[in-house]
DSSP file (Angstrom, degrees, kcal/mol; ACC not computed):
  #  RESIDUE AA STRUCTURE BP1 BP2  ACC     N-H-->O    O-->H-N    N-H-->O    O-->H-N    TCO  KAPPA ALPHA  PHI   PSI    X-CA   Y-CA   Z-CA
    1    1 A X              0   0    0      0, 0.0     2,-0.1     0, 0.0     0, 0.0   0.000 360.0 360.0 360.0 135.7    0.0    0.0    0.1
    2    2 A X     >  -     0   0    0      1,-0.1     4,-2.2     4,-0.0     3,-0.2  -0.389 360.0-108.3 -73.1 158.5    1.3    3.4   -0.9
    3    3 A X  H  > S+     0   0    0      1,-0.2     4,-3.3     2,-0.2     5,-0.2   0.866 113.6  55.5 -63.8 -40.6    1.9    5.7    2.1
    4    4 A X  H  > S+     0   0    0      2,-0.2     4,-2.1     1,-0.2    -1,-0.2   0.913 109.3  47.6 -53.6 -44.7   -1.0    8.2    1.3
    5    5 A X  H  > S+     0   0    0     -3,-0.2     4,-1.6     2,-0.2    -2,-0.2   0.931 112.8  49.3 -62.4 -45.5   -3.4    5.4    1.4
    6    6 A X  H  X S+     0   0    0     -4,-2.2     4,-1.4     1,-0.2     3,-0.3   0.910 110.6  50.1 -53.5 -49.6   -1.9    4.1    4.6
    7    7 A X  H  < S+     0   0    0     -4,-3.3    -1,-0.2     1,-0.2    -2,-0.2   0.857 111.5  48.0 -66.2 -35.6   -2.0    7.5    6.2
    8    8 A X  H  < S+     0   0    0     -4,-2.1    -1,-0.2    -5,-0.2    -2,-0.2   0.743 109.1  53.6 -74.4 -25.5   -5.6    8.0    5.3
    9    9 A X  H  < S+     0   0    0     -4,-1.6    -2,-0.2    -3,-0.3    -1,-0.2   0.727  88.6  94.3 -80.1 -27.2   -6.7    4.6    6.6
   10   10 A X     <  +     0   0    0     -4,-1.4     2,-0.3    -5,-0.2   106,-0.1  -0.432  55.0 170.3 -64.1 134.4   -5.1    5.2   10.0
   11   11 A X        -     0   0    0     -2,-0.1     2,-0.7   106,-0.1   106,-0.5  -0.972  42.4 -87.5-144.7 164.1   -7.6    6.4   12.5
   12   12 A X  B     -a  117   0A   0     -2,-0.3     2,-0.7   104,-0.1   106,-0.3  -0.602  42.0-148.1 -71.0 113.4   -7.8    7.1   16.2
   13   13 A X        +     0   0    0    104,-2.2     3,-0.1    -2,-0.7   142,-0.1  -0.770  24.6 171.2 -95.4 117.8   -9.0    3.9   17.9
   14   14 A X        +     0   0    0     -2,-0.7     2,-0.4   140,-0.3    -1,-0.1   0.368  65.4  58.7-103.6   0.6  -11.1    4.5   20.9
   15   15 A X        -     0   0    0    135,-0.1   135,-3.3   102,-0.1     2,-0.3  -0.935  65.1-179.5-139.6 109.9  -12.3    0.9   21.5
   16   16 A X  B     -E  149   0B   0     -2,-0.4   133,-0.2   133,-0.3     2,-0.2  -0.786  23.3-128.3-110.0 153.6   -9.6   -1.9   22.1
   17   17 A X        -     0   0    0    131,-3.0    55,-0.4    -2,-0.3   131,-0.3  -0.471  24.9-116.7 -87.7 168.7  -10.1   -5.5   22.7
   18   18 A X  S    S+     0   0    0     -2,-0.2     2,-0.1    53,-0.1     3,-0.1   0.387  71.0 130.1 -92.9   9.1   -8.5   -7.2   25.7
   19   19 A X        -     0   0    0    129,-0.2   129,-0.5     1,-0.1    53,-0.2  -0.444  65.3-111.7 -57.5 128.1   -6.4   -9.5   23.4
   20   20 A X        -     0   0    0     -2,-0.1     2,-0.6   127,-0.1    -1,-0.1  -0.211  22.5-119.9 -62.8 151.7   -2.8   -9.2   24.5
   21   21 A X        -     0   0    0    125,-0.1     5,-0.1    51,-0.1    -1,-0.1  -0.837  33.2-113.3 -92.2 126.2   -0.2   -7.6   22.3
   22   22 A X    >>  -     0   0    0     -2,-0.6     4,-1.4     1,-0.1     3,-0.8  -0.268  18.7-124.8 -61.1 143.0    2.6  -10.0   21.3
   23   23 A X  H 3> S+     0   0    0      1,-0.3     4,-2.8     2,-0.2     5,-0.2   0.866 110.8  59.4 -58.2 -37.2    6.0   -9.1   22.8
   24   24 A X  H 3> S+     0   0    0      1,-0.2     4,-1.9     2,-0.2    -1,-0.3   0.830 105.8  47.9 -65.5 -25.5    7.5   -9.1   19.2
   25   25 A X  H <> S+     0   0    0     -3,-0.8     4,-1.6     2,-0.2    -1,-0.2   0.833 108.8  53.0 -82.3 -30.9    5.1   -6.5   18.2
   26   26 A X  H  X S+     0   0    0     -4,-1.4     4,-2.6     2,-0.2    -2,-0.2   0.922 108.6  52.6 -62.3 -43.1    5.9   -4.4   21.2
   27   27 A X  H  X S+     0   0    0     -4,-2.8     4,-2.8     1,-0.2    -2,-0.2   0.906 107.3  49.5 -55.6 -47.0    9.5   -4.7   20.2
   28   28 A X  H  X S+     0   0    0     -4,-1.9     4,-2.0     2,-0.2    -1,-0.2   0.828 108.9  53.6 -68.9 -27.5    8.8   -3.5   16.7
   29   29 A X  H  X S+     0   0    0     -4,-1.6     4,-1.7     2,-0.2    -2,-0.2   0.974 110.8  47.3 -59.4 -53.7    6.9   -0.5   18.2
   30   30 A X  H  X S+     0   0    0     -4,-2.6     4,-2.6     1,-0.2    -2,-0.2   0.874 110.7  50.8 -55.6 -43.4    9.9    0.3   20.3
   31   31 A X  H  X S+     0   0    0     -4,-2.8     4,-1.9     1,-0.2    -1,-0.2   0.887 106.9  54.5 -65.9 -35.0   12.3    0.0   17.3
   32   32 A X  H  < S+     0   0    0     -4,-2.0    -1,-0.2     2,-0.2    -2,-0.2   0.849 111.3  45.8 -63.2 -36.8   10.1    2.3   15.2
   33   33 A X  H >< S+     0   0    0     -4,-1.7     3,-1.5     1,-0.2    -2,-0.2   0.922 111.6  49.9 -72.1 -44.1   10.4    5.0   17.9
   34   34 A X  H 3< S+     0   0    0     -4,-2.6    -2,-0.2     1,-0.2    -1,-0.2   0.854 106.5  57.7 -62.4 -36.4   14.1    4.5   18.4
   35   35 A X  T 3< S+     0   0    0     -4,-1.9    -1,-0.2    -5,-0.2    -2,-0.2   0.480  81.3 116.5 -72.8  -2.8   14.6    4.8   14.6
   36   36 A X  S <  S-     0   0    0     -3,-1.5     2,-0.2    -4,-0.1    66,-0.1  -0.409  70.0-117.3 -72.9 144.9   12.9    8.3   14.5
   37   37 A X        -     0   0    0     64,-0.1     2,-0.3    -2,-0.1    -1,-0.1  -0.514  33.0-171.7 -77.8 148.3   15.2   11.2   13.5
   38   38 A X    >   -     0   0    0     -2,-0.2     3,-2.5    63,-0.1     2,-0.1  -0.939  38.9 -73.0-136.6 162.3   15.8   13.9   16.0
   39   39 A X  G >  S-     0   0    0     -2,-0.3     3,-1.8     1,-0.3    46,-0.2  -0.297 118.0 -10.2 -59.2 125.8   17.5   17.4   15.8
   40   40 A X  G 3  S-     0   0    0      1,-0.3    -1,-0.3     2,-0.1    -3,-0.0   0.642 113.7 -84.9  54.6  17.4   21.3   16.9   15.5
   41   41 A X  G <  S+     0   0    0     -3,-2.5    -1,-0.3     1,-0.1    -2,-0.2   0.857  88.1 146.0  60.7  36.4   20.6   13.2   16.3
   42   42 A X    <   -     0   0    0     -3,-1.8    -2,-0.1     2,-0.0    -1,-0.1   0.747  42.2-153.7 -80.7 -21.0   20.7   14.3   20.0
   43   43 A X        +     0   0    0     -4,-0.2     2,-0.7     1,-0.2    41,-0.1   0.929  25.3 169.6  54.1  47.9   17.9   11.6   20.9
   44   44 A X        +     0   0    0     50,-0.1    36,-4.3    39,-0.1     2,-0.2   0.001  39.5 103.3 -83.7  38.5   16.6   13.5   23.9
   45   45 A X  E     -B   79   0A   0     -2,-0.7     2,-0.4    34,-0.3    34,-0.2  -0.675  50.9-160.3-117.2 164.9   13.6   11.2   24.3
   46   46 A X  E     -B   78   0A   0     32,-2.1    32,-2.4    -2,-0.2     2,-0.6  -0.989   4.9-158.2-143.5 140.4   12.3    8.4   26.4
   47   47 A X  E     -B   77   0A   0     -2,-0.4     2,-0.7    30,-0.2    30,-0.2  -0.969   7.9-158.9-116.5 122.8    9.6    5.9   25.7
   48   48 A X  E     -B   76   0A   0     28,-3.0    28,-1.7    -2,-0.6     2,-0.8  -0.881   3.4-156.1-107.7 117.2    8.1    4.2   28.6
   49   49 A X  E     -B   75   0A   0     -2,-0.7     2,-1.0    26,-0.2    26,-0.2  -0.763   7.4-159.6 -90.4 111.3    6.4    0.9   27.8
   50   50 A X  E     +B   74   0A   0     24,-3.6    24,-2.1    -2,-0.8    -2,-0.0  -0.788  31.2 149.3 -96.8 102.4    3.8    0.3   30.6
   51   51 A X        +     0   0    0     -2,-1.0    -1,-0.2    22,-0.2     2,-0.1   0.716  41.0  88.9-109.8 -28.8    3.1   -3.4   30.4
   52   52 A X  S  > S-     0   0    0      1,-0.1     4,-2.3     4,-0.0     5,-0.2  -0.395  80.4-123.5 -73.8 154.0    2.2   -4.3   34.1
   53   53 A X  H  > S+     0   0    0      1,-0.2     4,-2.2     2,-0.2     5,-0.2   0.890 111.4  52.0 -56.8 -42.7   -1.4   -4.0   35.2
   54   54 A X  H  > S+     0   0    0      1,-0.2     4,-2.4     2,-0.2    -1,-0.2   0.928 111.9  44.0 -62.5 -49.8   -0.3   -1.6   38.0
   55   55 A X  H  > S+     0   0    0      1,-0.2     4,-2.2     2,-0.2    -1,-0.2   0.869 113.3  50.3 -70.8 -35.4    1.6    0.7   35.8
   56   56 A X  H  X S+     0   0    0     -4,-2.3     4,-2.2     2,-0.2    -1,-0.2   0.895 111.6  50.0 -69.1 -40.3   -1.2    0.7   33.0
   57   57 A X  H  X S+     0   0    0     -4,-2.2     4,-2.1    -5,-0.2    -2,-0.2   0.919 109.6  51.7 -65.9 -42.8   -3.9    1.5   35.8
   58   58 A X  H  < S+     0   0    0     -4,-2.4     4,-0.4     1,-0.2    -2,-0.2   0.931 110.4  46.5 -61.5 -42.3   -1.7    4.4   37.1
   59   59 A X  H >< S+     0   0    0     -4,-2.2     3,-1.5     1,-0.2    -1,-0.2   0.900 109.1  56.5 -68.4 -35.9   -1.4    5.9   33.6
   60   60 A X  H >< S+     0   0    0     -4,-2.2     3,-1.5     1,-0.3    -1,-0.2   0.863  98.6  62.7 -62.3 -34.2   -5.2    5.5   33.1
   61   61 A X  T 3< S+     0   0    0     -4,-2.1    -1,-0.3     1,-0.3    -2,-0.2   0.663  93.6  63.1 -63.7 -12.6   -5.8    7.5   36.2
   62   62 A X  T <  S+     0   0    0     -3,-1.5    62,-1.8    -4,-0.4     2,-0.4   0.490 105.1  45.9 -95.1   1.4   -4.2   10.5   34.6
   63   63 A X    <   -     0   0    0     -3,-1.5    60,-0.2    60,-0.2    -1,-0.1  -0.997  63.8-141.8-141.4 141.1   -6.7   10.8   31.9
   64   64 A X  S    S+     0   0    0     -2,-0.4     2,-0.6    58,-0.3    59,-0.1   0.518  70.0 115.7 -74.2  -3.0  -10.5   10.8   31.4
   65   65 A X    >>  -     0   0    0     57,-0.4     3,-1.0     1,-0.2     4,-0.5  -0.557  56.7-157.9 -70.6 113.0  -10.1    8.9   28.0
   66   66 A X  G >4 S+     0   0    0     -2,-0.6     3,-0.9     1,-0.2    -1,-0.2   0.810  81.9  69.5 -67.2 -31.3  -11.8    5.6   29.0
   67   67 A X  G 34 S+     0   0    0      1,-0.3    -1,-0.2   -53,-0.1   -51,-0.1   0.658  86.9  67.0 -65.3 -18.2  -10.1    3.6   26.4
   68   68 A X  G X4 S+     0   0    0     -3,-1.0     3,-1.6    -8,-0.1    -1,-0.3   0.877  84.0  83.8 -69.1 -38.2   -6.7    3.9   28.2
   69   69 A X  T << S+     0   0    0     -3,-0.9     3,-0.1    -4,-0.5   -12,-0.1  -0.496 103.4  12.2 -66.1 131.3   -8.1    1.8   31.0
   70   70 A X  T 3  S+     0   0    0      1,-0.3    -1,-0.2    -2,-0.2    -2,-0.1   0.338  86.3 148.0  86.8  -9.3   -7.7   -1.9   30.2
   71   71 A X    <   -     0   0    0     -3,-1.6    -1,-0.3     1,-0.1    76,-0.1  -0.376  53.4-128.3 -61.4 141.8   -5.5   -1.4   27.3
   72   72 A X  S    S+     0   0    0    -55,-0.4     2,-0.3    74,-0.2    75,-0.2   0.794  89.3   5.9 -64.6 -28.5   -3.0   -4.3   26.8
   73   73 A X  E     - C   0 146A   0     73,-1.3    73,-3.0   -53,-0.1     2,-0.5  -0.979  65.2-161.6-153.2 140.3   -0.1   -2.0   26.7
   74   74 A X  E     -BC  50 145A   0    -24,-2.1   -24,-3.6    -2,-0.3     2,-0.4  -0.969   5.4-161.5-126.2 135.2    0.4    1.8   27.1
   75   75 A X  E     -BC  49 144A   0     69,-2.9    69,-3.0    -2,-0.5     2,-0.4  -0.909   0.8-162.9-111.6 143.5    3.3    3.9   26.0
   76   76 A X  E     -BC  48 143A   0    -28,-1.7   -28,-3.0    -2,-0.4     2,-0.4  -0.998   9.6-159.7-121.4 126.5    4.3    7.4   27.3
   77   77 A X  E     +BC  47 142A   0     65,-2.5    64,-3.2    -2,-0.4    65,-1.3  -0.899  16.7 166.4-114.0 129.4    6.6    9.5   25.2
   78   78 A X  E     -BC  46 140A   0    -32,-2.4   -32,-2.1    -2,-0.4     2,-0.4  -0.959  24.7-135.1-139.1 158.6    8.6   12.4   26.6
   79   79 A X  E     -BC  45 139A   0     60,-2.5    60,-3.0    -2,-0.3     2,-0.9  -0.922  13.8-137.4-109.7 140.8   11.5   14.8   25.8
   80   80 A X    >>  -     0   0    0    -36,-4.3     3,-1.9    -2,-0.4     4,-1.0  -0.811   9.3-164.7 -96.5 104.7   14.3   15.8   27.9
   81   81 A X  T 34 S+     0   0    0     -2,-0.9    -1,-0.2    56,-0.5    13,-0.1   0.737  87.8  64.6 -63.8 -22.1   14.9   19.5   27.4
   82   82 A X  T 34 S+     0   0    0     55,-0.3    -1,-0.3     1,-0.2    56,-0.0   0.754 111.6  35.2 -67.5 -30.8   18.3   19.2   29.1
   83   83 A X  T <4 S+     0   0    0     -3,-1.9    -2,-0.2   -39,-0.2    -1,-0.2   0.528  98.1 104.9-100.7 -11.6   19.5   17.0   26.2
   84   84 A X  S  < S-     0   0    0     -4,-1.0     2,-0.2   -40,-0.2    11,-0.1  -0.211  75.3-102.4 -76.2 158.9   17.7   18.6   23.2
   85   85 A X        -     0   0    0    -46,-0.2     9,-2.6     9,-0.1     2,-0.5  -0.554  30.7-149.0 -71.4 143.0   19.0   20.8   20.5
   86   86 A X  B     -F   93   0C   0     -2,-0.2     7,-0.2     7,-0.2     6,-0.1  -0.980  18.9-119.9-118.8 125.3   18.3   24.4   20.9
   87   87 A X     >  -     0   0    0      5,-2.6     4,-2.2    -2,-0.5     3,-0.2  -0.402  21.1-141.2 -63.6 131.0   17.9   26.5   17.7
   88   88 A X  T  4 S+     0   0    0      1,-0.2    -1,-0.1     2,-0.2    -3,-0.0   0.761  92.5  61.0 -74.2 -22.6   20.6   29.2   18.0
   89   89 A X  T  4 S+     0   0    0      1,-0.1    -1,-0.2     3,-0.1    -2,-0.0   0.909 130.2   0.7 -71.5 -44.8   18.4   32.0   16.6
   90   90 A X  T  4 S-     0   0    0     -3,-0.2    -2,-0.2     2,-0.1    -1,-0.1   0.324  93.3-116.9-130.7   5.5   15.7   32.0   19.2
   91   91 A X     <  +     0   0    0     -4,-2.2     2,-0.2     1,-0.2    -3,-0.1   0.637  49.0 172.2  68.0  16.0   16.9   29.3   21.6
   92   92 A X        -     0   0    0     -5,-0.2    -5,-2.6    -6,-0.1     2,-0.4  -0.379  29.0-134.6 -60.8 125.3   13.7   27.1   20.8
   93   93 A X  B     -F   86   0C   0     -7,-0.2     3,-0.3    -2,-0.2    -7,-0.2  -0.743  10.2-156.1 -89.1 129.9   14.3   23.8   22.6
   94   94 A X     >  +     0   0    0     -9,-2.6     4,-2.9    -2,-0.4     5,-0.2   0.116  62.8 108.8 -92.3  17.6   13.4   20.8   20.3
   95   95 A X  H  > S+     0   0    0      1,-0.2     4,-2.4     2,-0.2     5,-0.2   0.935  84.5  42.4 -63.5 -48.4   12.7   18.3   23.1
   96   96 A X  H  > S+     0   0    0     -3,-0.3     4,-1.8     2,-0.2    -1,-0.2   0.854 115.2  51.6 -65.4 -34.8    8.8   18.3   22.4
   97   97 A X  H  > S+     0   0    0     -4,-0.2     4,-2.0     2,-0.2    -2,-0.2   0.927 111.6  45.9 -70.3 -44.9    9.4   18.2   18.6
   98   98 A X  H  X S+     0   0    0     -4,-2.9     4,-2.5     1,-0.2    -2,-0.2   0.936 113.0  49.4 -62.8 -42.6   11.8   15.3   18.8
   99   99 A X  H  X S+     0   0    0     -4,-2.4     4,-2.8    -5,-0.2    -1,-0.2   0.900 109.6  53.6 -61.4 -36.9    9.4   13.4   21.1
  100  100 A X  H  X S+     0   0    0     -4,-1.8     4,-2.0     2,-0.2    -1,-0.2   0.858 107.2  49.8 -65.4 -38.6    6.6   14.2   18.7
  101  101 A X  H  X S+     0   0    0     -4,-2.0     4,-2.2     2,-0.2    -1,-0.2   0.918 112.0  48.3 -62.4 -47.8    8.5   12.7   15.9
  102  102 A X  H  X S+     0   0    0     -4,-2.5     4,-2.1     1,-0.2    -2,-0.2   0.950 111.5  50.3 -57.4 -48.5    9.2    9.5   18.0
  103  103 A X  H  X S+     0   0    0     -4,-2.8     4,-2.7     1,-0.2    -1,-0.2   0.849 108.2  53.7 -64.8 -35.8    5.6    9.4   18.9
  104  104 A X  H  X S+     0   0    0     -4,-2.0     4,-2.3     2,-0.2    -1,-0.2   0.916 108.2  49.3 -61.2 -45.0    4.6    9.7   15.2
  105  105 A X  H  X S+     0   0    0     -4,-2.2     4,-2.1     2,-0.2    -2,-0.2   0.900 111.9  49.1 -62.5 -38.0    6.8    6.8   14.3
  106  106 A X  H  X S+     0   0    0     -4,-2.1     4,-2.1     1,-0.2    -2,-0.2   0.956 110.8  49.8 -66.4 -49.6    5.2    4.7   17.1
  107  107 A X  H  X S+     0   0    0     -4,-2.7     4,-1.4     1,-0.2    -1,-0.2   0.816 112.1  46.0 -62.8 -35.9    1.7    5.5   16.1
  108  108 A X  H  X S+     0   0    0     -4,-2.3     4,-2.8     2,-0.2    -1,-0.2   0.904 112.9  51.0 -75.0 -38.5    2.3    4.6   12.3
  109  109 A X  H  X S+     0   0    0     -4,-2.1     4,-1.6    -5,-0.2    -2,-0.2   0.871 105.7  56.0 -61.9 -37.2    4.0    1.4   13.3
  110  110 A X  H  <>S+     0   0    0     -4,-2.1     5,-2.2     1,-0.2     3,-0.3   0.938 111.6  43.7 -57.4 -51.1    1.1    0.5   15.6
  111  111 A X  H ><5S+     0   0    0     -4,-1.4     3,-2.0     1,-0.2    -2,-0.2   0.907 109.6  55.5 -69.2 -41.7   -1.2    0.8   12.6
  112  112 A X  H 3<5S+     0   0    0     -4,-2.8    -1,-0.2     1,-0.3    -2,-0.2   0.781 104.9  55.1 -62.1 -23.5    1.2   -1.1   10.3
  113  113 A X  T 3<5S-     0   0    0     -4,-1.6    -1,-0.3    -3,-0.3    -2,-0.2   0.408 121.4-107.5 -85.8  -0.3    1.2   -4.1   12.8
  114  114 A X  T < 5S+     0   0    0     -3,-2.0    35,-0.4     1,-0.3    -3,-0.2   0.665  83.0 121.4  82.2  15.0   -2.7   -4.2   12.6
  115  115 A X      < -     0   0    0     -5,-2.2     2,-0.3    -6,-0.2    -1,-0.3  -0.348  53.6-130.6-100.8-178.3   -3.0   -2.8   16.1
  116  116 A X  E     + D   0 147A   0     31,-3.4    31,-1.5    -2,-0.1     2,-0.3  -0.970  28.6 154.6-133.9 152.3   -4.9    0.4   17.1
  117  117 A X  E     -aD  12 146A   0   -106,-0.5  -104,-2.2    -2,-0.3     2,-0.3  -0.970  26.6-139.5-161.6 169.3   -4.1    3.6   19.2
  118  118 A X  E     - D   0 145A   0     27,-0.5     2,-0.9    -2,-0.3    27,-0.6  -0.993  29.1-115.4-136.3 141.9   -5.0    7.1   19.7
  119  119 A X  E     - D   0 144A   0     -2,-0.3     2,-0.8    25,-0.1    25,-0.2  -0.685  35.6-159.6 -77.1 109.9   -2.7    9.9   20.4
  120  120 A X  E     + D   0 143A   0     23,-2.6    23,-1.8    -2,-0.9     3,-0.1  -0.798  32.6 154.5 -98.8 110.2   -3.8   11.0   23.8
  121  121 A X        +     0   0    0     -2,-0.8     2,-1.6    21,-0.2    -1,-0.2   0.503  55.6  92.4-102.1  -6.2   -2.8   14.5   24.8
  122  122 A X        +     0   0    0     -3,-0.1   -57,-0.4    21,-0.1   -58,-0.3  -0.605  63.1 108.1 -85.8  76.5   -5.6   14.8   27.3
  123  123 A X  S    S-     0   0    0     -2,-1.6     2,-0.9   -60,-0.2   -60,-0.2  -0.931  75.7-107.9-147.4 162.2   -3.7   13.6   30.3
  124  124 A X     >  -     0   0    0    -62,-1.8     4,-2.4    -2,-0.3     5,-0.2  -0.839  27.0-169.1 -99.7 102.8   -2.4   15.3   33.5
  125  125 A X  H  > S+     0   0    0     -2,-0.9     4,-2.5     1,-0.2     5,-0.2   0.862  85.7  55.2 -59.1 -38.3    1.4   15.4   33.1
  126  126 A X  H  > S+     0   0    0      1,-0.2     4,-1.6     2,-0.2    -1,-0.2   0.907 110.2  45.8 -68.0 -39.6    2.0   16.5   36.7
  127  127 A X  H  > S+     0   0    0      2,-0.2     4,-2.6     1,-0.2     5,-0.2   0.914 111.4  54.2 -71.0 -40.6    0.0   13.4   38.0
  128  128 A X  H  X S+     0   0    0     -4,-2.4     4,-2.0     1,-0.2    -2,-0.2   0.914 109.7  45.0 -55.0 -46.5    1.8   11.2   35.6
  129  129 A X  H  < S+     0   0    0     -4,-2.5     7,-0.3     2,-0.2     6,-0.2   0.809 109.6  56.1 -70.2 -27.3    5.2   12.4   36.9
  130  130 A X  H  < S+     0   0    0     -4,-1.6     3,-0.4    -5,-0.2    -2,-0.2   0.938 114.3  40.3 -72.4 -42.3    4.0   12.0   40.6
  131  131 A X  H  < S+     0   0    0     -4,-2.6     2,-0.3     1,-0.3    -2,-0.2   0.790 127.4  33.9 -74.5 -24.6    3.1    8.3   39.8
  132  132 A X    ><  -     0   0    0     -4,-2.0     3,-2.4    -5,-0.2     4,-0.3  -0.691  67.8-177.8-128.5  83.1    6.1    7.7   37.8
  133  133 A X  G >  S+     0   0    0     -3,-0.4     3,-1.5    -2,-0.3     4,-0.2   0.702  78.3  72.1 -55.8 -21.4    9.0    9.8   39.2
  134  134 A X  G 3  S+     0   0    0      1,-0.3    -1,-0.3     2,-0.1     3,-0.1   0.470  94.3  57.8 -70.5  -2.6   11.4    8.6   36.4
  135  135 A X  G X  S+     0   0    0     -3,-2.4     3,-2.1    -6,-0.2    -1,-0.3   0.481  76.0 105.9 -96.7 -10.8    9.4   10.9   34.1
  136  136 A X  T <  S+     0   0    0     -3,-1.5    -2,-0.1     1,-0.3    -1,-0.1   0.774  78.9  41.5 -50.0 -45.1   10.1   14.0   36.2
  137  137 A X  T 3  S+     0   0    0     -4,-0.2   -56,-0.5    -3,-0.1    -1,-0.3   0.471  99.8  93.8 -85.8   0.3   12.6   15.8   34.0
  138  138 A X  S <  S-     0   0    0     -3,-2.1     2,-0.7   -58,-0.2   -58,-0.2  -0.646  75.3-127.9 -97.1 145.5   10.8   15.0   30.8
  139  139 A X  E     -C   79   0A   0    -60,-3.0   -60,-2.5    -2,-0.3     2,-0.5  -0.887  34.8-139.3 -82.4 113.6    8.2   17.1   28.8
  140  140 A X  E     +C   78   0A   0     -2,-0.7   -62,-0.3   -62,-0.2   -15,-0.1  -0.680  27.0 178.1 -85.8 118.8    5.6   14.5   28.5
  141  141 A X  E     -     0   0A   0    -64,-3.2     2,-0.3    -2,-0.5   -63,-0.2   0.832  52.6 -19.1 -98.5 -38.1    4.1   14.6   24.9
  142  142 A X  E     -C   77   0A   0    -65,-1.3   -65,-2.5   -20,-0.0     2,-0.4  -0.995  44.7-131.7-167.2 164.1    1.5   11.8   24.6
  143  143 A X  E     -CD  76 120A   0    -23,-1.8   -23,-2.6    -2,-0.3     2,-0.5  -0.977  18.4-160.2-119.7 131.4    0.1    8.5   25.9
  144  144 A X  E     -CD  75 119A   0    -69,-3.0   -69,-2.9    -2,-0.4     2,-0.6  -0.963   5.6-162.2-115.9 115.1   -0.7    5.7   23.6
  145  145 A X  E     -CD  74 118A   0    -27,-0.6   -27,-0.5    -2,-0.5     2,-0.4  -0.877  25.7-167.9 -86.0 123.3   -3.1    3.0   24.7
  146  146 A X  E     +CD  73 117A   0    -73,-3.0   -73,-1.3    -2,-0.6     2,-0.3  -0.940  25.4 108.4-125.8 136.9   -2.3    0.2   22.2
  147  147 A X  E     - D   0 116A   0    -31,-1.5   -31,-3.4    -2,-0.4     2,-0.3  -0.942  70.0 -52.4-173.5-171.7   -4.1   -3.1   21.4
  148  148 A X        -     0   0    0   -129,-0.5  -131,-3.0  -131,-0.3  -129,-0.2  -0.673  63.9-104.9 -78.4 134.8   -6.2   -4.7   18.9
  149  149 A X  B     -E   16   0B   0    -35,-0.4  -133,-0.3    -2,-0.3    -1,-0.1  -0.381  38.2-115.6 -68.2 142.7   -9.1   -2.7   17.8
  150  150 A X    >   -     0   0    0   -135,-3.3     3,-1.9     1,-0.1  -135,-0.1  -0.231  31.2-101.5 -65.2 162.7  -12.5   -4.0   19.2
  151  151 A X  T 3  S+     0   0    0      1,-0.3    -1,-0.1  -135,-0.1    -2,-0.1   0.868 124.9  50.0 -57.1 -34.3  -15.1   -5.4   16.8
  152  152 A X  T 3  S+     0   0    0      2,-0.0    -1,-0.3  -136,-0.0     2,-0.1   0.429  80.5 125.9 -87.0   5.4  -16.9   -2.1   17.2
  153  153 A X    <   +     0   0    0     -3,-1.9     2,-0.3  -138,-0.2  -140,-0.1  -0.381  29.9 154.6 -64.8 138.4  -14.0    0.1   16.5
  154  154 A X        -     0   0    0   -142,-0.2  -140,-0.3    -2,-0.1     3,-0.1  -0.977  45.9 -88.9-158.4 156.2  -14.5    2.6   13.8
  155  155 A X        -     0   0    0     -2,-0.3  -142,-0.1     1,-0.1  -144,-0.0  -0.325  51.4 -97.1 -68.7 155.7  -13.2    5.9   12.8
  156  156 A X    >   -     0   0    0   -144,-0.2     3,-1.7     1,-0.1     4,-0.3  -0.263  31.5-114.2 -62.9 155.4  -14.8    9.0   14.2
  157  157 A X  T 3  S+     0   0    0      1,-0.3     3,-0.3     2,-0.1    -1,-0.1   0.731 120.4  53.5 -71.7 -12.6  -17.4   10.7   11.8
  158  158 A X  T >  S+     0   0    0      1,-0.2     3,-1.0     2,-0.1    -1,-0.3   0.423  79.2 102.0 -89.9  -0.8  -15.0   13.6   11.7
  159  159 A X  T <  S+     0   0    0     -3,-1.7    -1,-0.2     1,-0.3    -2,-0.1   0.839  86.5  36.4 -55.0 -44.7  -12.1   11.4   10.6
  160  160 A X  T 3  S+     0   0    0     -4,-0.3     2,-0.3    -3,-0.3    -1,-0.3   0.540  92.3 113.1 -90.3 -10.6  -12.1   12.3    6.9
  161  161 A X    <   +     0   0    0     -3,-1.0     2,-0.4    -4,-0.1    -3,-0.0  -0.464  38.2 166.9 -74.8 129.9  -13.1   16.0    7.4
  162  162 A X        -     0   0    0     -2,-0.3     3,-0.1     0, 0.0    -2,-0.0  -0.988  38.0-106.7-136.7 147.9  -10.5   18.7    6.5
  163  163 A X        -     0   0    0     -2,-0.4     2,-0.1     1,-0.2     5,-0.1  -0.192  62.2 -72.3 -57.9 164.0  -10.7   22.4    6.1
  164  164 A X    >>  -     0   0    0      1,-0.1     3,-2.3     3,-0.1     4,-0.9  -0.388  41.7-118.1 -62.7 139.7  -10.4   23.5    2.6
  165  165 A X  H >> S+     0   0    0      1,-0.3     4,-2.5     2,-0.2     3,-1.0   0.836 113.3  63.7 -46.9 -39.6   -6.9   23.2    1.0
  166  166 A X  H 34 S+     0   0    0      1,-0.3    -1,-0.3     2,-0.2    -2,-0.0   0.833 104.1  46.0 -55.8 -34.2   -6.9   26.9    0.5
  167  167 A X  H <4 S+     0   0    0     -3,-2.3    -1,-0.3     1,-0.2    -2,-0.2   0.691 119.2  40.4 -81.2 -19.3   -6.9   27.4    4.3
  168  168 A X  H << S+     0   0    0     -3,-1.0     2,-0.5    -4,-0.9    -2,-0.2   0.634 114.4  43.9-105.2 -20.4   -4.3   24.8    4.9
  169  169 A X     <  -     0   0    0     -4,-2.5     2,-0.4    -5,-0.2    -1,-0.2  -0.984  54.6-175.5-136.9 133.4   -1.7   25.3    2.2
  170  170 A X        -     0   0    0     -2,-0.5     2,-0.5    -3,-0.1    -4,-0.0  -0.978  13.1-153.0-124.8 117.8   -0.2   28.5    0.8
  171  171 A X              0   0    0     -2,-0.4    -2,-0.0     1,-0.1     0, 0.0  -0.801 360.0 360.0 -95.1 131.0    2.2   28.4   -2.3
  172  172 A X              0   0    0     -2,-0.5    -1,-0.1     0, 0.0     0, 0.0   0.280 360.0 360.0-109.9 360.0    4.6   31.3   -2.3
């Protein structure tokens, strides 16, 4: 399948089955994240793979997104501002940008493996850091609840809606 078709077919999965995710698929997801490019190849990111029931329940308590609870595996992605490249002109720190690139690789690999996820930005980073002190120095970018889509999983009715191209693209 060509990339554009692949990208258009991927959707935010809000309903996951309880079927376990195979360890080899988790490993491929992690490899995809690690393969992501970062500014000056600084690699200022961390991926936390929450596989234990306790860790997944803690992560689920940081968000009202119900599909996180009960997900077979949860990933949290963050960037370390102390290790990230800073643009010299305005000192913009690329920790969050690099972490978002890593997260995008993860999200696309999840889809490629026949699994489902949703980029969850609606979570409490302070509570996440309280529950997982090892995340303290990171800018937490997103949470991914990953699993096999449930039988009733379907794209949102808004999935294919886009603003007019003229509003989104400007050729100079």
